[in-house]
C-alpha positions as CSV (number, residue, x, y, z in Angstrom):
1,M,34.7,2.0,9.8
2,H,32.5,1.2,6.7
3,T,30.4,3.5,4.4
4,V,27.1,1.8,4.4
5,V,24.4,2.9,1.6
6,I,21.0,2.2,2.7
7,A,18.6,2.1,-0.4
8,P,15.3,0.3,0.4
9,D,12.1,0.6,-1.3
10,S,9.0,1.2,0.6
11,F,7.2,-1.6,2.5
12,K,3.8,-1.4,0.6
13,G,0.8,-0.4,2.9
14,S,3.1,-0.2,5.9
15,L,6.2,2.4,5.7
16,D,7.5,4.5,3.0
17,A,10.9,4.2,1.9
18,A,12.1,6.9,3.8
19,A,10.9,5.7,7.1
20,V,12.3,2.2,6.2
21,A,15.7,3.7,5.6
22,E,15.7,5.6,8.9
23,A,14.6,2.5,10.9
24,I,17.4,0.5,9.1
25,A,19.8,3.1,10.1
26,E,18.8,3.4,13.8
27,G,19.4,-0.2,14.1
28,W,22.6,-0.5,12.5
29,R,23.9,2.7,14.5
30,S,23.0,0.8,17.6
31,I,25.7,-1.9,16.9
32,R,28.1,0.0,14.7
33,P,27.9,3.7,15.7
34,D,31.3,4.7,13.9
35,D,30.1,3.8,10.3
36,R,29.3,6.4,7.9
37,L,25.6,6.0,6.7
38,V,24.2,7.2,3.3
39,L,20.4,7.0,3.4
40,L,19.1,7.0,-0.3
41,P,15.4,5.6,-0.2
42,Q,14.3,4.3,-3.4
43,A,11.2,3.9,-5.8
44,D,10.2,2.4,-9.0
45,G,8.2,5.0,-10.5
46,G,5.2,4.5,-8.4
47,E,4.2,6.1,-5.0
48,G,7.1,7.5,-3.2
49,T,8.9,8.6,-6.5
50,L,9.0,12.4,-5.8
51,D,10.0,11.9,-2.3
52,A,13.0,9.7,-3.1
53,I,14.2,12.2,-5.6
54,L,13.6,15.2,-3.6
55,A,15.4,13.5,-0.4
56,A,18.4,13.0,-2.6
57,T,18.5,16.3,-4.6
58,P,18.6,19.4,-2.4
59,E,18.6,21.7,-5.4
60,A,15.1,20.2,-6.7
61,R,12.1,22.4,-6.0
62,L,8.6,21.2,-5.5
63,H,5.7,23.0,-7.0
64,S,1.9,22.8,-6.4
65,A,0.0,22.7,-9.7
66,G,-3.3,23.8,-7.6
67,T,-6.2,21.8,-7.4
68,V,-6.7,19.3,-10.2
69,T,-9.3,16.6,-11.0
70,G,-8.7,13.4,-8.8
71,P,-9.3,10.0,-10.3
72,D,-13.1,9.9,-9.3
73,G,-13.7,13.5,-10.2
74,R,-13.3,15.0,-6.8
75,L,-10.6,17.9,-6.6
76,T,-7.2,17.0,-5.0
77,E,-3.7,18.9,-5.2
78,G,-1.4,18.2,-7.9
79,V,2.3,18.6,-7.3
80,W,5.5,18.2,-9.6
81,L,9.1,18.3,-8.9
82,E,11.3,20.7,-10.8
83,L,14.9,19.1,-11.2
84,P,18.0,21.6,-11.6
85,D,18.2,20.6,-15.3
86,G,14.8,22.0,-16.1
87,A,13.1,18.6,-16.0
88,A,9.8,18.2,-14.3
89,V,8.9,14.8,-12.6
90,V,5.3,14.0,-12.0
91,E,4.1,11.0,-10.1
92,L,0.8,9.6,-11.4
93,A,0.0,8.0,-8.0
94,Q,0.1,11.4,-6.2
95,M,-3.1,13.0,-8.0
96,S,-4.6,9.9,-9.9
97,G,-3.9,7.1,-7.5
98,L,-6.2,4.2,-6.3
99,P,-6.0,5.4,-2.9
100,L,-7.7,8.5,-3.6
101,M,-11.0,6.7,-4.7
102,R,-13.7,7.0,-2.2
103,H,-15.4,4.1,-4.1
104,L,-13.8,1.8,-6.8
105,D,-15.0,2.8,-10.2
106,P,-13.1,0.7,-12.7
107,T,-14.8,2.1,-15.7
108,G,-15.3,5.7,-14.7
109,S,-12.0,6.5,-12.9
110,A,-9.6,8.7,-15.0
111,T,-6.3,10.3,-15.3
112,R,-7.4,13.9,-16.1
113,G,-5.5,15.4,-13.0
114,L,-2.3,13.7,-14.3
115,G,-2.6,15.9,-17.5
116,E,-3.6,18.9,-15.4
117,T,-0.4,18.6,-13.4
118,I,1.8,18.2,-16.5
119,A,0.3,21.2,-18.1
120,A,1.1,23.3,-15.0
121,A,4.9,22.1,-15.3
122,L,4.7,23.1,-19.1
123,D,3.5,26.3,-18.3
124,A,6.3,26.8,-15.9
125,G,8.7,26.2,-18.7
126,A,9.6,22.6,-18.1
127,E,11.9,21.2,-20.9
128,E,11.3,17.7,-20.3
129,V,8.8,15.5,-18.5
130,V,9.4,12.3,-16.4
131,I,6.2,10.6,-15.4
132,G,6.3,8.1,-12.7
133,L,3.6,5.4,-13.6
134,G,2.3,3.2,-10.9
135,G,-0.5,2.8,-8.5
136,S,-3.2,4.1,-11.0
137,A,-6.9,4.0,-10.1
138,S,-8.0,4.1,-13.7
139,T,-7.8,1.9,-17.0
140,D,-8.4,4.6,-19.4
141,G,-5.3,4.3,-21.5
142,G,-4.3,7.9,-20.4
143,A,-7.1,9.4,-22.4
144,G,-8.1,11.7,-19.5
145,A,-4.5,13.0,-19.1
146,L,-4.5,13.5,-22.9
147,A,-7.7,15.2,-22.8
148,A,-6.3,17.7,-20.0
149,L,-3.5,18.5,-22.6
150,G,-5.9,19.4,-25.4
151,L,-6.8,16.0,-27.1
152,R,-10.6,16.0,-28.0
153,L,-12.2,12.6,-27.8
154,H,-15.7,12.8,-29.8
155,G,-18.6,10.4,-29.8
156,A,-20.6,9.3,-32.7
157,E,-22.8,12.6,-32.1
158,G,-20.0,14.9,-32.2
159,G,-19.9,15.6,-28.4
160,V,-16.9,15.4,-26.2
161,L,-16.8,12.0,-24.4
162,P,-16.8,11.9,-20.6
163,D,-13.8,10.7,-18.6
164,G,-13.2,7.1,-17.9
165,G,-12.1,4.0,-19.7
166,G,-15.6,2.6,-20.1
167,A,-16.5,5.8,-22.2
168,L,-14.0,5.0,-24.8
169,A,-16.3,2.1,-26.2
170,H,-18.2,5.2,-27.6
171,L,-15.2,6.8,-29.3
172,H,-15.9,7.8,-32.7
173,D,-13.0,10.2,-33.7
174,I,-10.0,12.0,-32.2
175,D,-9.1,15.6,-32.7
176,A,-5.5,16.5,-31.8
177,S,-5.4,19.9,-33.4
178,E,-5.3,21.7,-30.1
179,M,-3.1,19.0,-28.2
180,R,-0.1,20.6,-26.5
181,A,3.2,19.7,-28.0
182,A,5.6,17.4,-26.1
183,P,8.5,19.2,-24.2
184,A,11.5,20.1,-26.3
185,R,13.6,17.2,-24.5
186,G,10.9,14.7,-24.8
187,V,9.0,12.5,-22.2
188,R,10.2,9.7,-20.2
189,L,8.0,7.2,-18.6
190,L,9.2,5.3,-15.4
191,S,7.7,1.9,-14.7
192,D,8.5,-1.7,-13.6
193,V,5.6,-3.0,-15.9
194,T,6.4,-4.4,-19.4
195,A,2.8,-5.4,-20.3
196,P,1.5,-4.3,-23.6
197,L,-1.9,-2.3,-23.8
198,L,-4.4,-5.1,-24.9
199,G,-5.0,-8.9,-24.6
200,A,-4.7,-11.4,-22.0
201,T,-1.6,-9.7,-20.6
202,G,-2.8,-6.1,-21.1
203,A,-3.8,-3.4,-18.9
204,A,-7.5,-4.4,-18.3
205,A,-6.9,-8.0,-18.0
206,V,-3.9,-7.9,-15.7
207,F,-4.5,-5.0,-13.8
208,G,-8.3,-4.2,-13.8
209,P,-9.3,-6.6,-11.1
210,Q,-6.9,-4.6,-8.5
211,K,-9.2,-1.6,-9.5
212,G,-12.4,-3.3,-9.0
213,A,-13.3,-4.6,-12.3
214,D,-15.1,-7.9,-12.7
215,E,-14.7,-10.1,-15.5
216,E,-17.3,-8.3,-17.7
217,Q,-15.9,-5.1,-17.1
218,V,-12.3,-6.4,-17.8
219,A,-13.7,-7.5,-21.3
220,Q,-15.6,-4.1,-21.9
221,L,-12.2,-2.1,-20.9
222,D,-10.0,-4.3,-23.1
223,A,-12.5,-3.6,-26.0
224,A,-12.7,0.2,-25.1
225,L,-8.9,0.5,-25.1
226,T,-8.8,-1.4,-28.6
227,R,-11.1,1.3,-29.9
228,F,-8.9,3.9,-28.5
229,A,-5.7,2.5,-29.9
230,E,-7.3,2.1,-33.3
231,R,-7.9,5.9,-33.4
232,L,-4.9,7.2,-31.4
233,G,-2.0,5.3,-33.3
234,A,0.6,3.0,-33.0
235,G,2.2,1.7,-29.6
236,A,-0.1,-0.7,-28.2
237,D,2.3,-3.5,-28.3
238,S,5.0,-1.5,-26.9
239,P,6.4,-3.0,-23.5
240,G,5.2,-0.7,-20.8
241,A,2.0,0.3,-22.9
242,G,-0.2,-1.3,-20.2
243,A,1.5,0.5,-17.4
244,A,-1.0,2.6,-15.1
245,G,-4.2,1.3,-16.8
246,G,-2.6,1.9,-20.2
247,T,-1.4,5.5,-19.7
248,G,2.0,4.4,-21.1
249,Y,0.2,3.8,-24.2
250,G,-1.4,7.2,-24.3
251,F,1.9,8.9,-24.0
252,I,3.7,6.7,-26.2
253,A,1.3,7.3,-29.1
254,A,0.5,11.1,-28.5
255,W,4.2,12.2,-27.3
256,D,6.5,9.5,-28.6
257,A,7.3,8.9,-24.9
258,R,9.9,6.3,-24.1
259,V,9.6,3.8,-21.4
260,E,12.4,3.0,-19.0
261,S,12.8,0.9,-15.9
262,G,11.6,3.0,-13.0
263,A,13.7,1.3,-10.6
264,D,17.0,2.1,-12.9
265,A,15.9,5.6,-13.5
266,L,15.4,6.3,-9.8
267,A,18.9,4.7,-9.0
268,D,20.5,7.5,-11.3
269,L,18.3,10.4,-10.5
270,T,18.9,9.7,-6.5
271,G,22.5,9.2,-7.0
272,L,22.6,5.6,-5.9
273,S,24.7,4.7,-8.8
274,S,27.5,7.2,-7.9
275,A,27.0,6.5,-4.1
276,L,27.8,2.9,-4.3
277,G,31.3,3.9,-5.8
278,D,32.5,4.7,-2.3
279,A,30.5,2.1,-0.4
280,D,31.6,-0.9,1.3
281,I,28.4,-2.2,2.2
282,L,24.6,-1.9,0.4
283,I,21.6,-2.5,2.3
284,T,18.4,-2.6,0.4
285,G,14.9,-4.2,1.0
286,E,11.3,-4.4,0.2
287,G,8.1,-5.9,1.6
288,R,8.8,-9.4,0.2
289,F,12.0,-10.6,-1.5
290,D,11.5,-13.2,-4.1
291,A,12.4,-14.1,-7.5
292,T,10.4,-11.1,-9.1
293,S,12.6,-8.5,-6.9
294,L,15.1,-9.0,-9.5
295,T,13.0,-8.3,-12.5
296,G,12.7,-4.4,-12.7
297,K,12.2,-3.7,-9.1
298,V,14.2,-1.4,-6.7
299,V,16.0,-4.5,-4.9
300,G,17.0,-6.1,-8.1
301,A,18.3,-2.6,-9.5
302,A,20.4,-1.7,-6.4
303,L,21.9,-5.2,-6.3
304,A,22.9,-5.0,-9.9
305,R,24.8,-1.9,-9.0
306,A,26.7,-3.3,-6.1
307,T,29.0,-5.3,-8.0
308,G,31.9,-6.5,-5.7
309,I,30.1,-4.8,-2.6
310,R,29.0,-6.6,0.5
311,S,25.1,-6.6,0.2
312,I,22.2,-7.1,2.6
313,V,18.7,-7.6,1.9
314,I,16.2,-6.8,4.6
315,A,12.7,-7.6,3.8
316,G,9.4,-8.2,5.4
317,Q,9.7,-11.8,4.3
318,V,12.7,-13.4,2.5
319,A,11.1,-16.0,0.5
320,E,14.4,-16.7,-1.6
321,D,17.9,-16.8,-0.6
322,P,19.5,-13.8,-2.2
323,A,22.8,-15.5,-2.3
324,E,21.5,-18.1,-4.5
325,A,19.4,-15.7,-6.6
326,V,22.1,-13.1,-7.0
327,G,25.2,-14.8,-6.2
328,G,28.3,-12.9,-4.4
329,N,28.6,-11.6,-1.0
330,V,25.0,-11.1,-0.1
331,F,22.7,-12.3,2.8
332,G,19.1,-11.7,3.7
333,I,17.1,-11.2,6.9
334,G,13.3,-11.1,7.0
335,L,11.3,-9.4,9.5
336,T,9.0,-12.4,9.9
337,D,12.1,-14.6,11.0
338,L,12.8,-12.2,14.0
339,A,9.2,-11.0,15.0
340,P,7.2,-13.5,17.2
341,S,4.5,-13.6,14.4
342,V,3.8,-12.4,10.8
343,D,0.9,-10.1,12.4
344,D,3.6,-8.5,14.9
345,A,5.9,-7.8,12.0
346,I,3.2,-6.0,10.0
347,R,1.9,-4.3,13.0
348,E,5.2,-2.8,14.1
349,P,7.4,-3.0,11.1
350,A,10.0,0.0,12.3
351,T,10.7,-2.0,15.5
352,W,11.6,-5.3,13.4
353,L,13.5,-3.2,10.7
354,R,15.6,-2.0,13.7
355,A,16.1,-5.4,14.9
356,A,17.0,-7.0,11.4
357,A,19.6,-4.1,10.8
358,S,21.1,-4.7,14.3
359,E,21.5,-8.4,13.6
360,A,23.0,-7.5,10.0
361,A,25.3,-5.3,11.9
362,R,26.4,-7.9,14.3
363,R,27.0,-10.4,11.4
364,V,29.3,-7.8,9.7
365,S,31.2,-7.2,12.9
366,A,31.7,-11.0,13.5
367,D,32.8,-11.3,10.1
368,G,35.5,-8.6,10.5
């Protein structure tokens, strides 16, 4: 009997991490029913972060922040997770994410709801705030979130600017006198993005097009973020400042937040690091395994912790041999290698995840 830790990321646009883990478990049990399975779905700070932590932390408590401002101004619900140590975890994608947009609005969308949700956590006594950055609908440098926390952004005529990254082009001065203080134990930003705020590798240039920005709007947003940074303060060049449309920068500059690898932090928060101490086998996976999987993503973080443990990568597509990429006792199985077609793998991912896990279990049994 083996102890098998199943710790996949979500298959983006297909199945969340919990569903991926359960499908893998079902397939594995069909071949090796006596093994002990430990399901620890993972995330990298983006969508699914709260679910991954909550699934692994029975003592955590999910709270509603009530209705908050969605990225396009329509109301949505904000939620945050209270950890046993008094920290609050907030997932930007939950209330300020791209899927919440009715229509793309690269210059007008904003992060105000994130700030409103953080304010609710602070009101409840949160001693630390952990913000999962990822899946943002906006490129506003976190200005909307900071405004919800008391920062005042004024135009040349003295009025308060409207939300949205485009409005920052008209920023004249900033008043932080009513800005809420950071929690006593500080602020952690979870992200797999190392981009700075500005320039060719910054928030607008790299991620703006994903949110609907054309070439002209990318230039407009980069100039607006430059103006914002000139008035808010240092931190624009910090790795991760460009995460979530520059939201990383806003919290670095205003609250001295520190950026951490989301995948690494989630591995610790979900107990993956300790679970691997008793494991014989690790199964991890994502939609596509390639060289980028080892650079700050869930699969790379899981494999890095599995030193000396037999590891299996189950991915929608395996574009690179994990044994060559990682070394050691690891192999990969792609759903596209088992399904009749790529379309079939995409249409019925749970079916082919079960098939891939069954095949992996057969290989383990054959090897003894």
